[in-house]
C-alpha positions in Angstrom: 6.3 7.2 -6.0 4.2 10.7 -8.2 1.7 10.8 -8.7 0.7 8.8 -5.2 -2.3 7.0 -6.7 -3.1 3.9 -5.8 -3.6 2.0 -9.6 0.2 3.3 -10.3 1.3 2.5 -7.1 0.6 -0.5 -6.0 1.6 -2.0 -9.1 5.5 -0.9 -8.8 5.2 -2.8 -5.2 5.2 -5.5 -8.0 9.2 -6.6 -8.9 9.8 -5.0 -12.4 11.9 -4.1 -15.3 10.1 -0.8 -17.2 6.7 0.8 -16.1 4.8 2.4 -19.3 1.5 4.2 -19.5 -0.5 3.4 -22.3 -3.5 6.8 -22.5 -4.0 6.0 -18.8 -3.2 2.7 -18.4 -0.6 1.5 -16.6 1.9 -1.1 -17.5 4.8 -3.5 -16.1 7.0 -5.3 -18.0 4.7 -4.4 -21.0 1.8 -6.3 -18.9 -1.7 -5.0 -17.3 -1.6 -6.7 -13.9 -4.6 -5.8 -12.3 -6.3 -9.1 -10.8 -4.8 -11.1 -8.9 -4.5 -14.1 -11.1 -2.7 -11.2 -13.4 -0.1 -10.7 -10.3 0.5 -13.8 -9.8 1.6 -14.5 -13.2 3.9 -11.3 -13.1 4.9 -12.5 -9.5 6.3 -16.2 -10.7 8.5 -14.2 -13.5 10.6 -13.5 -11.0 10.0 -15.8 -7.8 9.5 -20.1 -9.0 5.9 -20.5 -7.1 5.1 -17.0 -5.4 1.8 -16.0 -5.4 -1.0 -13.4 -4.9 -3.5 -13.2 -3.0 -6.2 -10.9 -1.3 -6.5 -10.6 2.5 -10.3 -11.7 2.7 -9.3 -14.9 1.2 -6.5 -16.1 3.8 -8.8 -14.9 6.7 -11.7 -17.0 5.4 -9.5 -20.0 4.7 -9.6 -23.4 6.3 -6.0 -23.9 8.6 -4.8 -26.5 6.2 -6.0 -23.8 3.1 -3.5 -21.5 4.2 -0.5 -24.0 5.7 -0.6 -24.9 1.8 -0.4 -21.8 0.3 2.4 -20.3 2.8 4.5 -23.1 2.3 4.9 -21.2 -1.4 8.3 -19.3 -1.3 6.2 -15.8 -1.3 3.0 -14.8 -0.2 2.0 -10.6 -1.4 -1.3 -10.4 0.2 -2.9 -7.2 -0.8 -5.0 -5.8 1.8 -7.6 -3.0 0.4 -10.0 -1.9 3.8 -9.1 1.9 3.8 -9.1 3.0 0.1 -12.4 0.8 -0.1 -14.1 2.8 3.0 -13.1 6.0 3.1 -13.9 7.2 -0.3 -17.5 8.3 0.7 -15.5 11.3 2.8 -17.3 10.4 6.0 -15.3 11.6 8.9 -15.7 8.8 11.0 -15.9 5.8 7.9 -12.3 7.5 7.5 -11.1 7.1 11.4 -12.7 3.7 11.5 -11.5 2.4 8.6 -7.8 2.9 9.8 -8.3 1.9 13.1 -9.8 -1.2 11.8 -6.9 -1.6 9.5 -4.3 -1.5 12.1 -6.3 -4.5 14.1 -6.7 -6.7 11.1 -2.8 -6.4 10.1 -1.9 -6.7 14.1 -4.3 -10.1 13.7 -2.9 -11.4 10.4 0.8 -11.1 10.9 0.5 -12.8 14.5 -1.4 -15.9 12.6 1.2 -15.8 9.6 3.7 -16.2 12.8 2.2 -18.5 14.9 -0.4 -20.3 13.1 1.4 -20.3 9.5 4.8 -20.6 10.4 6.2 -17.8 8.4 9.3 -16.5 9.6 9.6 -13.3 7.6 7.1 -11.0 7.3 7.0 -7.4 5.4 4.3 -5.0 5.4 3.9 -1.8 3.9 1.6 0.3 1.9 1.4 2.0 -1.8 0.9 5.5 -0.5 -0.6 7.6 2.2 -3.1 9.6 2.0 -4.5 13.9 3.2 -7.5 14.2 5.0 -9.3 17.3 5.9 -12.4 17.7 8.1 -13.8 20.8 6.7 -16.0 21.6 3.7 -14.4 22.7 0.8 -16.0 25.6 -0.9 -15.5 25.8 -5.0 -13.2 29.0 -3.9 -10.9 26.4 -2.5 -10.5 24.4 -5.7 -7.9 25.0 -7.7 -8.9 25.7 -11.2 -6.5 24.0 -14.1 -7.6 25.1 -17.9 -5.2 23.3 -20.2 -4.8 19.7 -21.7 -4.3 17.1 -19.2 -4.2 13.5 -19.8 -6.3 12.6 -16.6 -7.0 14.7 -14.4 -7.7 14.6 -10.3 -8.5 16.2 -7.0 -4.4 15.8 -6.3 -2.7 15.9 -9.5 -3.0 15.7 -13.1 -0.9 14.8 -16.2 0.0 16.6 -19.5 2.4 17.1 -21.9 2.2 21.2 -21.5 5.1 22.3 -19.8 4.0 25.9 -19.1 4.0 27.1 -15.9 1.3 27.5 -13.6 0.9 29.0 -10.6 0.6 27.1 -7.5 1.7 23.9 -9.1 4.8 22.0 -9.7 5.6 20.0 -12.5 8.2 17.6 -12.7 8.6 14.9 -15.5 7.3 11.4 -15.4 9.8 9.6 -15.8 11.8 11.5 -13.3 10.0 10.5 -9.8 8.5 7.6 -10.9 10.8 5.3 -13.8 7.2 5.8 -15.9 8.0 5.6 -19.6 5.6 7.0 -21.8 5.3 7.8 -25.6 5.9 11.9 -25.1 7.6 13.7 -22.6 4.2 14.0 -20.0 4.6 16.1 -16.9 3.0 15.4 -13.3 1.8 18.4 -12.2 0.8 18.4 -8.5 -0.3 21.2 -6.6 1.3 23.2 -3.5 1.2 21.9 -0.2 -3.3 20.4 0.5 -4.4 22.5 -2.4 -7.2 20.6 -4.2 -7.7 21.0 -7.8 -11.0 21.8 -9.4 -12.0 17.9 -10.8 -14.0 15.0 -11.0 -14.0 13.1 -7.3 -14.4 13.9 -3.1 -11.8 16.8 -1.6 -11.8 15.5 2.4 -10.2 12.5 1.5 -7.4 12.5 -1.6 -4.4 11.2 -2.7 -2.5 12.0 -6.0 0.2 14.7 -4.6 3.4 15.2 -3.1 3.0 16.2 0.6 4.4 14.0 3.4 1.0 12.2 4.3 1.4 10.7 0.6 4.9 9.7 -0.4 6.7 9.3 3.3 5.7 5.2 3.7 6.2 3.1 6.9 8.0 0.0 6.0 7.7 -2.5 9.1 9.3 -5.6 9.2 8.5 -8.7 11.6 10.5 -11.6 11.8 9.4 -14.9 14.0 13.0 -15.7 16.1 12.9 -19.2 18.4 13.7 -18.2 22.0 15.3 -20.6 24.5 12.6 -21.5 27.1 14.7 -23.8 29.2 15.6 -22.8 32.3 17.7 -24.2 35.2 16.8 -27.5 37.0 15.5 -25.8 41.4 14.8 -28.2 44.5 12.0 -28.2 46.2 11.9 -29.8 50.3 9.4 -31.7 50.7 9.7 -32.1 53.9 11.5 -30.1 56.7 12.1 -32.5 59.2 15.8 -33.1 58.0 17.9 -35.9 59.4 21.2 -36.9 58.8 21.6 -40.7 58.0 
């Protein structure tokens, strides 16, 4: 999807028939689904008994609670450590957040299979990000002076079709399936350029680079293995007599 921004892509991971924008608010099937409770209610319309939970709630719960949780036919677990910890723009924090996320997911998947008896696990993300460990000078930021509905460092939404140097514009409904009352275009800078807009510049998303748009999908299945072996023979004594 474009823009590769959390509020658009994260909600689109949920099953849906329509995506809409009212102002700068994302609606899924005409509803706001920001909180865990709202997401659970929405998901249950597509899969009876399905629930959404936060990663922290799962890891802090006791064994009995989690075994009851994973009796549900479908469980979405939302894990936010990279987004939450990387926006301060500290390069060491970004690296640490990525490593922490991987380590936490490894532990989570193992527990899902071995402890909570979950057979099938799918790990994916809402979007990627780009990161540069260099300071961005003001002259390196792409200035935009046309009217915008919303503007971040890696994209902006506009109703204008006018061509802009260094900018690619794409109809929002064509790349994201997001409906709007008027034609809206998502404008992204070419390459890794940043727009002159509020926000951090080293850690950014919203644009159309491969790092932001190619999302991994990892499928993990618990398979039963046959551990039985052929019976061996051990001699109790080497003093053999024929009787």
